[in-house]
C-alpha positions in Angstrom: -29.5 -24.1 2.3 -26.4 -26.2 2.1 -23.6 -25.9 4.5 -20.5 -24.6 2.7 -17.4 -26.8 2.8 -14.9 -24.1 4.0 -12.0 -24.3 6.3 -10.8 -21.1 8.0 -7.1 -20.8 8.2 -5.0 -18.2 10.0 -1.2 -17.8 10.1 1.6 -15.6 11.2 -0.3 -14.1 14.1 1.5 -11.6 16.4 1.1 -11.4 20.1 -1.9 -9.1 19.8 -3.5 -10.8 16.8 -2.8 -9.2 13.4 -3.4 -12.4 11.5 -3.7 -12.9 7.8 -6.7 -15.0 6.8 -7.2 -17.6 4.1 -10.4 -19.5 3.5 -9.8 -22.8 1.7 -12.4 -24.9 -0.1 -11.9 -28.6 -0.5 -11.8 -29.9 -4.1 -11.1 -33.3 -5.7 -7.5 -32.2 -6.2 -7.0 -30.8 -2.7 -7.7 -27.3 -1.4 -8.0 -23.9 -3.2 -8.0 -20.4 -1.7 -11.4 -18.8 -2.0 -10.7 -15.8 0.3 -7.4 -14.0 0.8 -7.9 -11.5 3.7 -5.9 -8.4 4.3 -3.7 -8.1 7.4 -4.3 -6.9 10.9 -7.2 -9.3 11.4 -8.2 -9.8 15.1 -11.3 -12.1 14.9 -13.3 -14.0 12.3 -17.0 -15.2 12.5 -19.5 -16.9 10.3 -22.6 -14.7 9.9 -26.2 -16.0 10.1 -26.8 -14.6 6.6 -25.8 -16.6 3.6 -25.2 -15.9 -0.1 -25.7 -18.6 -2.7 -25.7 -21.3 -0.1 -22.5 -20.2 1.6 -22.4 -18.4 5.0 -21.1 -14.8 4.9 -17.7 -14.2 6.7 -17.3 -11.3 9.1 -13.8 -10.1 9.9 -12.9 -7.7 12.7 -9.5 -6.1 12.7 -7.6 -2.9 12.2 -5.1 -1.2 14.5 -5.2 0.7 17.8 -7.7 3.6 17.4 -8.7 2.4 13.9 -11.0 -0.6 14.2 -12.3 -2.1 11.0 -15.1 -4.5 10.0 -15.4 -6.4 6.7 -18.2 -8.6 5.4 -17.5 -11.1 2.7 -20.1 -12.9 0.6 -19.9 -15.9 -1.8 -20.0 -15.0 -5.6 -20.4 -18.6 -6.9 -16.6 -19.2 -7.1 -15.0 -17.3 -4.2 -15.6 -14.8 -1.4 -15.8 -11.1 -2.3 -16.3 -8.0 -0.1 -20.1 -7.7 0.0 -21.3 -5.6 -2.9 -17.9 -5.6 -4.5 -16.8 -7.1 -7.8 -13.2 -7.3 -8.7 -12.1 -5.2 -11.7 -10.0 -7.0 -14.3 -7.1 -5.0 -15.7 -6.8 -4.6 -19.4 -3.7 -6.2 -20.8 -0.9 -3.8 -21.6 2.4 -3.0 -19.9 3.3 -1.1 -16.8 5.7 1.7 -17.5 8.7 1.4 -15.1 10.7 4.6 -14.8 14.1 5.1 -13.2 13.5 8.6 -11.8 16.1 11.3 -12.1 15.4 14.5 -10.1 15.3 17.8 -11.9 18.4 20.0 -11.5 16.6 23.3 -12.1 14.6 23.4 -8.9 14.1 26.9 -7.6 16.7 28.2 -5.1 15.3 28.5 -1.6 16.6 29.3 1.8 15.5 25.9 3.1 18.2 24.0 4.9 18.2 20.7 6.6 20.0 17.3 6.8 19.5 13.7 5.9 20.4 11.1 8.5 19.7 7.8 6.7 18.9 6.1 3.5 15.3 6.4 2.2 12.7 3.9 3.4 10.4 4.6 0.4 13.2 4.1 -2.2 15.3 1.7 -0.2 17.0 0.1 -3.2 18.5 3.4 -4.4 21.8 4.6 -3.0 21.1 8.2 -3.9 17.7 8.5 -2.0 17.5 9.7 1.5 15.3 10.4 4.5 15.7 14.1 5.3 14.3 16.7 7.6 13.5 20.4 7.1 12.6 21.9 10.4 10.2 19.4 12.0 9.0 17.9 8.6 10.4 14.6 7.3 10.7 14.0 3.6 11.2 10.6 2.1 12.5 10.2 -0.5 14.8 13.1 -1.2 17.3 12.6 -4.1 21.0 13.6 -4.4 21.7 16.4 -6.8 24.9 15.9 -8.7 27.8 18.1 -7.7 25.8 20.0 -5.1 25.6 19.9 -1.3 21.8 19.6 -1.7 19.0 17.2 -2.3 15.7 17.4 -4.2 12.7 16.8 -1.8 9.0 16.6 -2.1 9.2 15.8 -5.8 6.3 14.4 -7.7 7.1 13.3 -11.3 3.5 14.0 -12.5 3.6 17.6 -11.2 6.6 19.5 -12.6 6.0 22.5 -10.3 6.3 20.3 -7.2 9.5 19.9 -5.2 12.2 22.0 -3.7 16.0 22.0 -3.2 17.1 21.4 0.4 20.6 22.8 1.1 22.4 20.4 3.4 23.9 21.6 6.7 26.1 18.5 6.9 27.4 15.7 4.6 25.2 12.9 3.6 25.6 9.6 5.5 27.0 6.4 4.0 24.1 4.8 2.1 22.7 1.5 3.2 23.0 -1.1 0.3 20.3 -3.7 0.4 21.7 -7.1 -0.7 20.6 -8.3 -4.1 18.9 -11.4 -2.7 16.7 -9.2 -0.5 15.6 -6.7 -3.2 12.0 -6.8 -4.5 11.7 -6.9 -8.2 8.4 -5.1 -8.3 8.3 -1.9 -6.4 8.1 1.9 -6.7 8.5 4.9 -4.4 5.6 6.3 -6.3 3.0 4.4 -8.4 0.2 5.5 -10.6 -2.9 3.3 -11.0 -4.9 3.0 -14.2 -7.6 5.2 -12.7 -5.0 8.0 -12.3 -4.6 7.7 -8.5 -1.0 8.0 -7.2 0.2 6.1 -4.1 3.4 5.9 -2.1 4.7 3.3 0.3 4.3 3.6 4.1 7.7 4.4 5.6 6.6 3.7 9.2 3.6 1.9 10.6 1.7 0.0 8.0 -2.1 0.5 8.7 -4.0 -2.7 8.3 -0.9 -4.5 6.9 -1.0 -2.4 3.7 2.1 -1.5 1.7 1.0 1.7 0.0 -1.5 4.4 0.8 -3.4 7.2 -0.8 -5.4 9.5 1.5 -8.0 12.2 1.3 -7.8 14.4 4.4 -10.8 15.9 6.1 -10.8 19.6 6.6 -8.8 20.4 9.7 -8.4 16.7 10.5 -5.4 14.5 11.0 -7.0 11.3 9.7 -8.6 10.7 6.3 -12.3 10.2 5.9 -11.7 7.9 3.0 -8.6 5.8 2.8 -7.2 3.9 -0.2 -4.7 1.1 0.7 -2.7 -1.1 -1.6 -1.4 -4.5 -0.7 1.5 -6.0 -2.7 2.6 -5.5 -6.3 2.1 -8.5 -8.6 4.4 -8.4 -11.7 3.7 -11.9 -13.1 2.5 -10.3 -16.3 3.9 -7.2 -18.2 1.0 -5.3 -16.6 1.5 -5.1 -12.8 -1.5 -5.4 -10.5 -2.2 -4.7 -6.9 -5.0 -5.2 -4.4 -6.8 -1.9 -3.8 -8.9 -1.6 -0.6 -11.1 1.5 -0.1 -12.0 2.2 3.5 -14.7 4.7 4.8 -15.0 6.1 8.3 -18.2 5.0 10.1 -18.4 6.4 13.5 -15.3 5.3 15.4 -14.2 2.5 13.1 -13.3 1.9 9.5 -15.4 -0.2 7.2 -14.3 -1.7 3.9 -16.2 -0.3 1.0 -14.5 -2.4 -1.7 -11.5 -4.6 -2.5 -10.5 -4.8 -6.1 -7.6 -5.9 -8.2 -6.4 -2.9 -10.2 -3.6 -2.4 -12.7 -0.5 -0.3 -12.3 0.0 2.3 -15.0 3.4 3.6 -14.0 6.0 2.8 -11.3 8.8 5.2 -10.5 11.9 3.6 -9.1 
């Protein structure tokens, strides 16, 4: 068995860890990235086991109360999550939609207020972070000519959403400077497999940007968790890194990390 010529590189660590990880391989032209690890990494180790002459890489990370372990193996050209093969998106185009809320939402007695601009749709000046009772909705969208906003809307489900009557005027919107705006984003995105995901508006578990969860019965945490990291729009068909986590005892384990294509992005 040959010893693999890798160099483990970490960067941007916080006080408690949370480091990204890059494994670089030396080539005649310099170094190339052969492993691009997800965030919230606490420690890295080389396993005793090897695959195709390269030692496996074991990563421990996660966040408080949600530990995670990932095992990477060599696939002849780079490191992949053990037992995982990256899916290649078919070439087409991502459908980018400027969302307009429906004006015919059913009248309800629900009342509330919005105290700041949306975190999920932060580049829109008509999107808000609002509260109905003890429940926060983000984004809610201004309804033209009405002292109300449309909340909990899902473009793929026409029956979803309600009109929230405002108890006080909307605040002044926060305008993100042009040079700080991301070109590829969505407050809701649909993947090519039909899964819909939305951005995290508070803590970002494992350094991810978007999340799709499947809740256990009566539980507050999902038993399976799908996380998305970054949106890549270098081609007409956007892509993202999709990580599927499964609960194993008290910690999370990575089932797979694949590159998937984005079918639709609502902005």
